[in-house]
C-alpha positions as CSV (number, residue, x, y, z in Angstrom):
1,M,60.4,96.0,127.4
2,Y,59.3,99.6,127.9
3,G,61.0,102.1,130.3
4,P,59.3,104.1,133.0
5,S,58.3,106.7,130.5
6,G,56.7,104.2,128.2
7,I,59.6,104.5,125.7
8,R,61.5,101.9,123.7
9,L,64.7,102.6,121.9
10,Q,65.5,100.5,118.8
11,L,69.2,100.6,117.8
12,L,69.4,97.4,115.8
13,G,68.6,98.0,112.2
14,K,67.1,101.4,111.6
15,F,67.1,103.9,114.6
16,R,63.7,104.3,116.1
17,V,62.1,105.7,119.3
18,Q,58.7,104.2,120.1
19,A,56.1,105.2,122.6
20,D,53.8,102.9,124.5
21,G,50.3,102.8,123.2
22,P,48.1,101.5,120.4
23,G,50.4,100.6,117.4
24,N,53.5,101.6,119.3
25,P,53.7,105.1,117.6
26,T,57.2,106.3,116.5
27,I,58.5,109.5,118.1
28,R,60.1,111.7,115.5
29,I,63.6,112.9,116.5
30,S,64.3,115.9,114.3
31,A,68.1,115.9,114.1
32,R,70.4,113.1,113.2
33,K,72.9,114.1,115.9
34,S,70.1,114.0,118.5
35,C,69.6,110.3,117.4
36,A,73.3,109.7,117.8
37,L,73.4,111.3,121.2
38,L,70.5,109.1,122.4
39,A,72.2,106.0,121.0
40,Y,75.5,106.8,122.7
41,L,73.9,107.4,126.1
42,A,71.9,104.2,125.8
43,M,75.0,102.1,125.2
44,H,77.0,103.7,127.9
45,P,77.3,101.5,131.0
46,E,76.0,104.2,133.4
47,R,73.6,105.8,130.9
48,S,75.3,109.1,131.7
49,V,78.1,111.0,130.0
50,G,79.9,114.3,130.5
51,R,79.1,117.2,128.2
52,S,82.7,117.6,127.1
53,Q,82.9,113.9,126.0
54,L,79.6,114.3,124.0
55,A,80.8,117.5,122.4
56,T,84.0,115.9,121.3
57,L,82.2,112.8,120.1
58,L,79.7,114.6,117.9
59,W,81.5,117.8,116.9
60,A,85.1,116.7,116.7
61,D,85.9,119.1,113.9
62,S,84.7,122.2,115.7
63,P,86.5,124.4,118.2
64,D,85.7,123.5,121.8
65,R,83.5,126.5,122.5
66,Q,81.5,126.0,119.3
67,A,81.2,122.3,120.0
68,R,79.7,122.9,123.5
69,Q,77.2,125.5,122.0
70,S,76.2,122.9,119.4
71,L,75.6,120.4,122.1
72,R,73.4,122.8,124.0
73,Q,71.3,123.4,120.9
74,C,71.1,119.6,120.3
75,L,69.9,118.9,123.8
76,A,67.3,121.7,123.6
77,S,66.0,120.3,120.3
78,L,65.9,116.7,121.7
79,R,64.0,117.7,124.8
80,A,61.5,119.5,122.6
81,D,61.1,116.4,120.5
82,L,60.4,114.3,123.7
83,A,58.4,116.9,125.6
84,E,54.9,115.4,125.0
85,T,55.7,111.7,125.3
86,A,58.8,111.4,127.4
87,P,59.7,114.6,129.3
88,D,61.6,112.7,131.9
89,L,63.8,110.6,129.5
90,L,66.7,113.0,129.6
91,H,68.1,114.4,132.9
92,L,70.7,117.3,132.9
93,D,72.7,117.6,136.0
94,G,75.4,120.2,135.7
95,D,78.1,118.8,133.3
96,V,76.4,115.4,133.1
97,V,73.7,114.2,130.6
98,E,71.8,111.2,131.8
99,L,69.4,108.9,129.9
100,R,66.8,107.4,132.3
101,L,66.0,104.2,130.5
102,P,66.6,100.6,131.7
103,V,68.5,98.0,129.8
104,T,65.3,96.1,128.9
105,A,63.9,99.2,127.0
106,I,66.9,99.2,124.6
107,D,67.1,96.4,122.1
108,A,70.9,96.5,121.7
109,T,71.7,96.3,125.5
110,A,69.0,93.7,126.0
111,L,70.7,91.6,123.3
112,G,74.0,91.9,125.2
113,E,72.4,90.8,128.4
114,L,70.5,87.8,127.0
115,A,73.4,86.6,124.8
116,V,75.5,85.6,127.8
117,S,72.7,83.8,129.6
118,A,73.0,80.1,130.4
119,R,69.3,79.6,129.4
120,F,68.5,78.5,125.9
121,D,65.2,80.5,125.8
122,D,67.1,83.7,126.6
123,L,69.5,83.0,123.7
124,V,66.6,82.5,121.4
125,R,65.1,85.8,122.6
126,A,68.5,87.5,122.0
127,G,68.5,86.3,118.4
128,G,65.0,87.6,117.8
129,L,66.1,91.1,118.8
130,Y,68.6,91.3,116.0
131,R,66.9,93.2,113.2
132,G,70.0,94.3,111.4
133,P,73.3,96.1,111.9
134,F,73.6,98.5,114.8
135,L,72.5,102.0,113.7
136,A,72.3,100.9,110.1
137,D,71.0,104.2,108.9
138,L,73.0,106.5,111.1
139,D,76.4,107.5,109.7
140,L,77.3,111.0,110.7
141,G,80.6,111.4,108.9
142,V,82.1,112.4,112.2
143,E,85.0,110.1,112.9
144,P,84.9,109.7,116.7
145,F,81.2,108.7,116.6
146,D,81.4,106.6,113.4
147,E,84.4,104.8,114.8
148,W,82.5,104.0,118.0
149,A,79.5,102.9,116.0
150,R,81.6,100.6,113.9
151,G,83.0,98.9,117.0
152,E,79.5,98.4,118.5
153,R,78.2,97.2,115.2
154,A,80.9,94.5,115.0
155,R,80.5,93.5,118.6
156,L,76.7,93.1,118.4
157,E,76.9,91.2,115.1
158,T,79.2,88.8,116.8
159,L,76.8,88.3,119.7
160,A,73.9,87.8,117.3
161,T,75.6,85.3,115.0
162,D,76.7,83.3,118.1
163,V,73.2,83.1,119.6
164,L,71.6,82.3,116.2
165,E,74.1,79.5,115.6
166,T,73.4,78.2,119.1
167,S,69.7,78.4,118.5
168,A,69.9,76.4,115.3
169,F,71.8,73.6,117.0
170,G,69.5,73.6,120.0
171,F,66.3,73.6,118.0
172,D,67.7,70.8,115.8
173,A,68.7,68.7,118.8
174,D,65.1,69.2,120.1
175,G,63.6,68.0,116.8
176,Q,62.3,71.4,115.9
177,G,63.5,71.5,112.3
178,D,61.6,74.5,111.1
179,S,62.9,76.7,114.0
180,A,66.4,75.4,113.5
181,L,66.3,76.3,109.8
182,E,64.8,79.7,110.5
183,A,67.7,80.5,112.9
184,A,70.3,79.2,110.4
185,E,68.8,81.1,107.5
186,R,68.9,84.3,109.6
187,L,72.5,83.5,110.2
188,V,73.3,83.1,106.5
189,A,71.4,86.3,105.7
190,I,74.1,88.2,107.7
191,D,76.8,86.9,105.5
192,P,75.7,84.7,102.6
193,L,79.3,83.9,101.5
194,R,80.2,82.4,104.9
195,E,80.7,78.7,104.1
196,D,80.5,77.2,107.5
197,W,77.1,78.8,108.0
198,Q,76.0,77.6,104.6
199,R,77.1,74.1,105.5
200,L,74.9,74.3,108.7
201,V,71.9,75.1,106.5
202,L,72.8,72.2,104.1
203,R,72.9,69.7,107.0
204,L,69.6,71.0,108.4
205,L,67.9,70.9,105.0
206,A,69.1,67.3,104.5
207,R,67.9,66.3,107.9
208,H,64.5,68.0,107.9
209,R,63.6,68.7,104.3
210,G,65.3,65.9,102.4
211,R,68.4,65.3,100.2
212,E,67.0,67.0,97.1
213,A,66.3,70.3,99.0
214,A,69.8,70.3,100.3
215,L,71.4,69.5,97.0
216,A,69.4,72.3,95.3
217,R,70.6,74.7,97.9
218,A,74.2,73.6,97.4
219,E,73.9,74.3,93.7
220,T,72.5,77.8,94.4
221,F,75.4,78.5,96.8
222,A,78.0,77.3,94.4
223,A,76.6,79.7,91.8
224,L,76.7,82.5,94.3
225,L,80.4,81.9,95.0
226,K,81.2,81.8,91.3
227,N,79.3,85.0,90.6
228,E,80.6,87.0,93.6
229,L,84.1,85.7,94.1
230,D,84.8,83.5,91.0
231,V,85.8,80.6,93.2
232,E,84.6,77.0,93.9
233,P,83.2,75.8,97.2
234,S,85.9,74.9,99.7
235,P,86.9,71.2,100.3
236,P,84.8,70.9,103.5
237,T,81.7,72.1,101.6
238,Q,82.4,69.8,98.7
239,A,82.9,66.9,101.1
240,L,79.6,67.6,102.8
241,V,77.7,67.9,99.5
242,D,79.2,64.5,98.4
243,E,78.1,63.0,101.7
244,I,74.6,64.3,101.3
245,R,74.5,63.1,97.7
246,H,75.6,59.5,98.5
247,C,73.8,59.2,101.9
248,P,70.9,56.8,101.7
249,A,67.6,58.6,102.2
250,P,66.2,59.6,104.5
251,Q,69.4,59.5,106.6
252,A,71.3,62.8,106.6
253,P,74.6,64.1,108.0
254,A,74.4,64.8,111.7
255,V,74.4,68.5,112.7
256,V,75.5,68.0,116.3
257,A,78.7,66.3,117.5
258,A,79.5,65.1,114.0
259,E,82.3,62.5,113.7
260,R,85.3,63.2,111.4
261,T,88.0,61.0,110.2
262,P,91.2,61.8,112.0
263,A,93.6,63.9,110.0
264,V,96.9,62.4,109.2
265,V,99.9,64.5,109.7
266,R,101.7,63.7,106.5
267,P,101.0,66.2,103.6
268,P,97.9,65.2,101.7
269,A,98.2,64.2,98.1
270,A,97.9,67.0,95.5
271,S,94.3,67.7,94.5
272,A,92.9,69.0,91.3
273,D,90.4,70.9,93.3
274,G,93.1,73.2,94.7
275,P,93.4,74.7,98.1
276,P,90.6,75.0,100.6
277,R,88.6,78.1,99.3
278,R,86.8,80.4,99.9
279,R,85.1,82.1,102.8
280,W,84.4,85.8,103.3
281,P,83.5,86.0,107.0
282,A,82.5,89.2,108.7
283,I,85.4,90.7,110.7
284,A,83.7,90.3,114.0
285,A,82.7,86.7,113.3
286,A,86.2,85.9,112.2
287,V,87.5,87.2,115.5
288,G,85.6,84.2,116.9
289,L,85.0,85.5,120.5
290,V,83.7,82.0,121.4
291,A,84.2,79.7,124.3
292,A,87.8,78.5,125.1
293,A,89.8,79.7,122.1
294,F,92.8,77.7,121.2
295,G,96.5,78.6,121.8
296,V,97.0,80.5,118.6
297,A,99.1,83.0,120.4
298,G,102.1,80.6,120.2
299,F,102.8,82.1,116.8
300,L,101.3,84.2,114.1
301,V,101.8,84.2,110.3
302,V,103.5,86.3,107.8
303,D,103.9,85.3,104.2
304,K,107.5,84.6,103.4
305,D,106.9,86.1,100.0
306,S,105.7,89.4,101.5
307,P,108.0,92.4,101.8
308,Q,110.1,91.9,104.9
309,P,110.3,94.5,107.6
310,R,113.4,96.6,107.6
311,A,116.2,95.9,110.1
312,E,118.8,97.9,111.8
313,A,122.1,98.0,110.1
314,G,123.9,94.6,110.4
315,Q,120.8,92.8,111.7
316,P,118.4,90.5,109.8
317,A,115.0,91.7,109.2
318,P,112.4,90.5,111.7
319,G,110.8,88.0,109.3
320,Q,114.1,86.7,107.8
321,G,115.8,83.5,109.0
322,M,112.5,82.1,110.2
323,P,110.8,80.8,107.1
324,K,108.9,78.0,108.8
325,R,107.4,80.1,111.6
326,Y,105.6,82.7,109.6
327,I,105.6,85.1,112.5
328,V,103.3,88.2,112.1
329,V,105.3,91.4,112.3
330,V,103.4,94.4,113.5
331,G,104.7,98.0,113.3
332,V,104.4,99.8,116.6
333,L,103.8,103.6,116.2
334,P,104.9,105.8,119.1
335,F,102.1,106.3,121.6
336,V,100.8,109.9,121.5
337,A,100.2,112.0,124.6
338,E,97.0,113.9,124.2
339,E,98.3,116.7,126.4
340,K,101.8,118.0,125.7
341,T,103.2,117.8,129.3
342,D,106.6,116.3,130.0
343,E,105.1,113.7,132.4
344,L,102.4,112.5,130.0
345,S,104.8,112.5,127.0
346,A,107.3,110.4,129.0
347,L,104.5,108.0,130.0
348,A,103.5,107.6,126.3
349,D,107.2,106.8,125.4
350,H,107.4,104.3,128.2
351,M,104.2,102.6,127.0
352,T,105.6,102.3,123.5
353,N,108.8,100.8,124.8
354,N,106.9,98.4,127.1
355,L,104.8,97.1,124.3
356,I,107.8,96.5,122.0
357,D,109.7,94.8,124.8
358,E,106.8,92.5,125.6
359,M,106.4,91.6,122.0
360,S,110.1,90.9,121.6
361,R,110.0,88.4,124.4
362,A,106.8,86.7,123.3
363,V,107.1,83.9,120.7
364,Q,103.8,84.6,119.1
365,I,104.3,88.0,117.6
366,R,107.2,90.2,116.5
367,A,107.3,94.0,116.7
368,V,109.2,96.5,114.6
369,S,109.5,100.0,115.8
370,A,107.9,102.7,113.6
371,Q,109.5,105.6,115.3
372,A,108.5,109.0,114.1
373,P,110.2,112.4,114.8
374,Q,108.7,114.1,117.8
375,S,107.7,117.1,115.6
376,S,105.5,114.9,113.4
377,R,103.5,113.1,116.1
378,D,100.7,115.7,116.1
379,R,100.1,115.1,112.4
380,A,98.0,112.2,110.9
381,V,100.1,109.2,110.0
382,D,100.0,107.8,106.4
383,V,99.6,104.2,107.5
384,T,99.9,102.8,104.0
385,A,103.2,104.6,103.4
386,V,104.5,103.4,106.8
387,G,103.4,99.9,106.1
388,E,105.1,99.8,102.7
389,E,108.3,101.3,104.2
390,L,108.4,98.7,107.0
391,G,107.0,95.9,104.9
392,V,104.2,95.1,107.4
393,H,100.5,94.6,107.0
394,Y,99.5,95.9,110.5
395,L,100.3,98.9,112.6
396,V,99.5,99.6,116.2
397,Q,99.0,103.1,117.5
398,G,98.0,104.3,120.9
399,H,96.8,107.5,122.6
400,V,97.4,108.4,126.3
401,E,95.4,110.9,128.2
402,R,95.1,112.1,131.8
403,Q,91.5,112.6,132.9
404,G,91.7,114.0,136.5
405,D,92.8,111.1,138.7
406,R,92.4,108.5,135.9
407,L,94.7,107.4,133.0
408,A,92.9,106.7,129.7
409,V,94.7,104.6,127.1
410,N,93.2,103.9,123.6
411,V,94.9,101.4,121.3
412,E,94.0,100.7,117.6
413,L,95.1,98.0,115.2
414,I,95.1,99.1,111.6
415,D,95.4,97.2,108.3
416,T,97.9,99.2,106.2
417,R,96.6,97.7,103.0
418,N,93.3,99.4,103.2
419,R,93.7,101.8,106.2
420,L,91.0,100.0,108.0
421,Q,91.0,100.2,111.8
422,F,89.6,96.8,112.5
423,W,90.2,96.5,116.3
424,G,90.5,98.8,119.2
425,N,90.4,98.8,123.0
426,R,90.4,101.2,125.8
427,W,91.8,101.0,129.3
428,D,90.8,103.2,132.3
429,E,93.3,103.0,135.1
430,P,94.1,105.0,138.3
431,W,96.6,107.7,137.5
432,A,98.5,106.9,140.8
433,D,99.1,103.4,139.4
434,R,100.3,104.5,136.0
435,A,103.6,102.7,136.2
436,G,102.0,99.3,136.9
437,A,99.2,100.0,134.4
438,R,101.5,100.5,131.5
439,V,103.1,97.1,132.1
440,R,99.8,95.3,132.5
441,I,98.4,96.9,129.4
442,A,101.4,95.9,127.3
443,R,101.1,92.3,128.5
444,E,97.4,92.2,127.7
445,L,98.0,93.8,124.3
446,V,100.3,91.0,123.1
447,R,97.6,88.4,123.4
448,D,94.9,90.7,122.0
449,L,97.1,91.6,119.0
450,A,97.7,88.0,118.3
451,L,94.1,86.9,118.3
452,Q,92.9,89.9,116.4
453,S,95.6,89.8,113.7
454,I,95.2,86.2,112.9
455,A,91.4,86.6,112.6
456,H,91.8,89.6,110.3
457,E,94.5,88.0,108.2
458,A,92.1,85.0,107.7
459,Q,89.3,87.3,106.7
460,W,91.7,88.9,104.1
461,A,92.9,85.5,102.9
462,A,89.3,84.3,102.4
463,G,88.9,86.9,99.6
464,Q,92.0,85.7,97.7
465,K,91.9,83.1,95.0
466,D,95.2,81.8,96.3
467,P,96.4,83.4,99.6
468,G,99.6,81.3,99.8
469,V,100.8,79.3,102.7
470,A,100.4,82.2,105.1
471,G,96.8,82.7,104.2
472,L,96.0,79.0,104.6
473,L,97.6,79.1,108.1
474,A,95.6,82.1,109.1
475,E,92.4,80.6,107.9
476,G,93.2,77.3,109.7
477,W,93.9,79.0,113.0
478,A,90.9,81.2,112.7
479,A,88.8,78.0,112.3
480,V,90.6,76.6,115.4
481,Q,89.6,79.7,117.3
482,R,86.0,79.2,116.3
483,H,86.0,75.5,117.5
484,N,82.3,75.6,118.5
485,T,81.4,72.6,116.4
486,A,83.1,69.5,115.0
487,S,82.7,71.0,111.5
488,T,84.9,74.0,112.2
489,V,87.6,71.8,113.7
490,G,87.4,69.8,110.4
491,D,87.7,73.0,108.4
492,A,90.9,73.9,110.3
493,V,92.4,70.5,109.4
494,A,91.7,71.0,105.7
495,F,93.5,74.3,105.6
496,F,96.5,73.0,107.5
497,Q,96.7,69.9,105.3
498,E,96.9,72.1,102.2
499,A,99.6,74.2,103.8
500,L,101.6,71.1,104.6
501,R,101.2,69.8,101.0
502,R,102.9,73.0,99.9
503,D,105.4,73.2,102.8
504,P,105.8,69.8,104.5
505,D,108.0,71.0,107.4
506,N,105.8,74.0,108.3
507,V,105.7,73.9,112.2
508,V,102.7,76.2,112.4
509,A,100.7,73.9,110.2
510,L,101.9,70.8,112.1
511,T,101.0,72.4,115.4
512,G,97.6,73.3,113.9
513,I,97.0,69.7,113.0
514,G,97.9,68.8,116.6
515,A,95.6,71.4,118.0
516,A,92.6,70.5,115.9
517,N,92.9,66.8,116.7
518,A,93.3,67.5,120.4
519,A,90.3,69.8,120.3
520,A,88.1,67.1,118.8
521,V,88.8,65.0,121.9
522,T,88.7,67.7,124.6
523,N,85.4,69.0,123.3
524,F,83.9,65.5,123.1
525,Y,83.3,65.7,119.3
526,V,84.5,62.1,118.9
527,S,83.6,58.8,120.7
528,E,87.0,57.1,120.1
529,P,89.6,59.7,121.1
530,E,92.9,57.7,120.8
531,P,93.3,57.9,117.0
532,Y,93.0,61.7,117.3
533,L,95.4,61.9,120.2
534,T,97.9,59.7,118.3
535,N,97.7,62.0,115.2
536,A,98.0,65.1,117.4
537,E,101.0,63.8,119.3
538,A,102.8,62.8,116.1
539,A,102.3,66.2,114.5
540,L,103.4,68.1,117.6
541,N,106.5,66.0,118.2
542,R,107.4,66.5,114.5
543,A,107.0,70.3,115.0
544,I,109.2,70.2,118.2
545,T,111.9,68.3,116.3
546,L,111.9,71.0,113.6
547,D,111.7,73.9,116.1
548,P,112.0,73.2,119.8
549,N,111.4,76.8,120.9
550,L,107.7,77.5,120.2
551,A,105.5,78.0,123.3
552,G,102.3,77.1,121.4
553,T,103.6,73.7,120.3
554,F,104.5,72.7,123.9
555,Y,101.1,74.0,125.1
556,W,99.2,71.8,122.7
557,L,101.4,68.8,123.5
558,G,100.4,69.4,127.2
559,V,96.7,69.4,126.2
560,V,97.2,66.0,124.5
561,Q,99.0,64.6,127.5
562,L,96.3,65.9,129.8
563,A,93.6,64.2,127.7
564,R,95.5,61.0,128.3
565,L,95.6,61.7,132.0
566,Q,99.4,62.0,131.9
567,L,99.5,64.7,134.6
568,D,103.3,64.8,135.2
569,E,104.1,64.9,131.4
570,A,101.5,67.6,130.8
571,Y,102.8,69.7,133.7
572,R,106.3,69.6,132.2
573,S,105.0,70.6,128.8
574,F,103.0,73.5,130.1
575,S,105.9,74.6,132.3
576,R,108.1,74.5,129.2
577,S,105.6,76.7,127.4
578,V,105.7,79.2,130.2
579,Q,109.5,79.1,130.2
580,L,109.6,79.9,126.5
581,S,107.0,82.7,126.8
582,P,106.5,83.9,130.4
583,N,103.5,86.1,129.6
584,F,101.7,83.5,127.5
585,A,98.4,83.1,129.5
586,L,97.1,79.8,128.3
587,P,99.5,77.4,130.0
588,Y,99.0,79.1,133.4
589,G,95.3,78.1,133.3
590,Q,96.2,74.5,132.5
591,L,98.8,74.4,135.3
592,G,96.2,75.7,137.7
593,Y,93.9,72.9,136.6
594,I,96.6,70.2,137.2
595,E,97.4,71.7,140.7
596,G,93.7,71.5,141.5
597,Q,93.6,67.8,140.5
598,R,96.6,67.2,142.7
599,N,94.6,68.8,145.6
600,N,96.8,71.9,145.7
601,A,93.7,74.0,145.6
602,D,95.2,77.4,146.7
603,K,98.1,77.1,144.2
604,G,95.7,76.0,141.5
605,I,93.4,79.0,142.0
606,A,96.4,81.4,142.2
607,L,97.7,80.1,138.8
608,I,94.2,80.5,137.2
609,R,94.0,84.0,138.6
610,Q,97.4,84.7,137.1
611,A,96.2,83.6,133.7
612,L,93.2,85.9,134.0
613,E,95.4,88.7,135.1
614,L,97.7,88.2,132.1
615,S,94.7,88.1,129.7
616,P,91.4,89.2,131.4
617,Q,89.4,89.2,128.2
618,D,90.9,86.0,126.8
619,P,88.5,83.7,124.9
620,S,89.9,80.9,127.2
621,A,88.7,82.7,130.3
622,G,85.6,80.6,130.4
623,R,87.6,77.4,130.5
624,W,89.8,78.8,133.3
625,S,86.7,79.8,135.3
626,M,85.4,76.2,134.9
627,F,88.7,74.9,136.3
628,A,88.5,77.2,139.3
629,G,84.9,76.2,139.9
630,Q,85.8,72.5,139.9
631,I,88.6,73.2,142.5
632,E,86.2,75.1,144.8
633,M,83.5,72.5,144.4
634,E,85.8,69.7,145.6
635,R,86.6,71.6,148.8
636,D,82.9,72.2,149.5
637,K,82.9,75.9,148.6
638,F,79.7,75.6,146.6
639,P,78.8,79.3,146.4
640,E,82.3,80.1,145.1
641,A,82.1,77.1,142.7
642,I,78.7,78.3,141.3
643,G,80.1,81.8,140.7
644,W,83.0,80.5,138.7
645,M,80.8,78.0,136.8
646,Q,78.2,80.6,135.9
647,K,81.0,82.7,134.3
648,A,82.2,79.5,132.4
649,V,78.7,78.8,131.0
650,Q,78.2,82.4,130.1
651,A,81.4,82.3,128.1
652,M,80.9,78.8,126.7
653,P,77.1,78.2,126.4
654,R,77.6,75.0,124.3
655,N,80.3,73.5,126.4
656,I,79.0,70.3,128.0
657,R,81.8,70.1,130.5
658,A,81.0,73.5,131.9
659,R,77.2,72.7,132.2
660,V,77.8,69.3,133.8
661,S,80.0,71.0,136.4
662,L,77.5,73.9,137.0
663,A,74.6,71.4,137.3
664,A,76.6,69.4,139.9
665,A,77.5,72.6,141.9
666,Y,73.8,73.7,141.9
667,A,72.7,70.3,143.1
668,L,75.3,70.2,145.9
669,A,74.1,73.7,147.0
670,G,70.5,72.4,147.1
671,N,69.3,74.4,144.1
672,M,67.6,71.5,142.3
673,K,65.6,73.7,140.0
674,D,68.6,75.3,138.3
675,A,70.5,72.0,138.3
676,A,67.6,70.4,136.4
677,E,67.7,73.3,133.9
678,Q,71.3,72.6,133.2
679,V,70.7,68.9,132.6
680,A,67.9,69.8,130.2
681,A,70.3,72.2,128.3
682,I,72.9,69.4,128.0
683,R,70.3,67.0,126.6
684,K,69.6,69.6,123.9
685,L,73.3,70.0,123.1
686,A,73.9,66.2,122.8
687,P,70.6,64.4,122.6
688,A,71.9,61.1,121.1
689,E,75.1,60.9,123.0
690,F,73.9,62.4,126.4
691,D,74.8,59.4,128.6
692,Q,78.0,58.6,126.7
693,V,79.3,62.1,126.6
694,T,78.5,63.1,130.2
695,E,79.7,59.8,131.7
696,R,82.9,60.0,129.7
697,Y,83.5,63.5,131.1
698,I,82.7,62.5,134.7
699,T,85.0,59.4,134.4
700,R,87.8,61.3,132.9
701,S,87.6,64.1,135.5
702,N,87.5,61.6,138.3
703,N,90.5,59.6,137.1
704,A,92.6,62.8,136.5
705,S,92.5,63.8,140.1
706,A,94.9,62.4,142.7
707,K,91.9,61.5,145.0
708,G,89.2,61.5,142.5
709,M,86.4,64.2,142.2
710,P,83.8,62.8,144.6
711,R,81.8,66.1,144.7
712,L,81.5,66.3,140.9
713,L,80.2,62.7,140.9
714,Q,77.8,63.2,143.8
715,G,76.5,66.5,142.4
716,W,76.0,65.2,138.9
717,R,74.0,62.2,140.2
718,L,71.8,64.5,142.3
719,A,71.3,66.8,139.3
720,R,70.2,63.9,137.0
721,E,67.8,62.7,139.6
722,A,66.3,66.2,139.9
723,S,65.7,66.3,136.1
């Protein structure tokens, strides 16, 4: 893991530079900003950055000339620190500063590379690299750098928690209880109040250490919740503890592919235990950037008891008149041109208007303009005051800059309650294509804002004793987004049921019940799918009766119909979803899948590419890639199929469908070694149900196609023989 200079850079946990040699001696870097400069270069994709960018990053409060002088002094100091052990580590070429160190010599970048691998051993190695938060001891008090570090910290923590959770499941499936518990305990150490991770530990303890060990841990956790948050464990946690307590020894609740009783769609009876409470997930984990996220972008939530955004004279406020939708309302601040030219200022105004326009035509999110006088746009905005004036919890602000022949756009999403910028993104587009870029960026933003807002609202709600119906809905949909295990799907149901108890005709909760039940089937968490599909269909039809104009509800109805192999009905439902929200990416991917099953391969691939164009970073992109790979495989384009399937498995490492398809594609291409590795990975994911789950998927996929899927069948048989 050392670079050509015998140097290793540790960015996870405490910052450290180590040299190759006995005891791996630490190289002392004398200045904190030198450490920050090394870290920023290491994380940059090209390992090289312009001097002006570095000066702005580290000396934002200084005049430009002084900042450049400070950078020169910093570089001189850093080269002196490295002179004896790594004189070739930094390379200065005119206006560019380059770090000559490969990915494998930097723990944070190595984590990022390994975390998307399809190999279980790589995921375990990735988890082992995480020693703590990114640059845990390096806070400069310089906003541009600290803002960048916060974003990287959240991203890397998300990757680490995902691979640790995957490791725990994989080790448990392989019968390695101690290793599974070690991974789960490391997961809990990141956020001890995260209940779904604590439930994983309880299941593993019950399975590998016995009932008494699990119950003792449950008591300790209940005391922790009481001391820290003054709350009781949530209903899913209480249900698991009761299951462990009454389960005959030595049997214990299953960790992988656990069955759950289908959720009824009627409101559950009132419970003395109160609403499902309480989680305090980390922001990044709550975002849930996991495989194949659900259609939460059909709507977002706003508490009907919250202050409503102001309206123009004679018009209802954006949140009024829709008490059952609970749409999130986001204030959109005018985009700011970093250079005060007429052309750039006009572009910034166009981008503001494009975003508001896209949000007004999307069902899932509502915008309210937070227009400010032109003279005040150079001054810092008091987001709390603006939020209170508009009655919104979230504000979007953007910055537009021309950098030579490139257009740079930075967008931030801010919680007005605490002034926290909890999400941001950057686009780098050709200046010549600025007109098209502003439209594309606005469309992508609608989906991004939906996913990020609901995750953040859920994180906020988890800290409240009673977040109200809106908070329950946010927590439910956040659990739906994280549907990486059967237990998280069950968590979603519990939150939606409590919301329905309080508000029986809430269409967002009804749709959530439908989505959670459908997910239990499509992810093969249940062996008898029909009761779940029946419950899902009843909930979704009830929601449509109450409000026939929600794109997300029709999307999920299409998922249910597709699970029943009702291709024509599903196609109509997905088409209706598109009609209601033309830039809603999810139904395009499903329509592409259906066209592929109808042997309209080119049309299917085109629809999938349209979904990816609308939302290129979408959590469902892995599922769309899997659909495209299946289409290519059935027309004997095996290299193209493998390319798509590899993307699917990287995005969804625990998705059995993706791995079955990748194994088949490898086998058909004659690569039996990699095909066998995928079969082995599937056995770890579903050891007890391997034959049942895989054959059910193969049968369903074959029956769904107009002419069957002979290549999938053939390839899977070859892959199994090779294993």
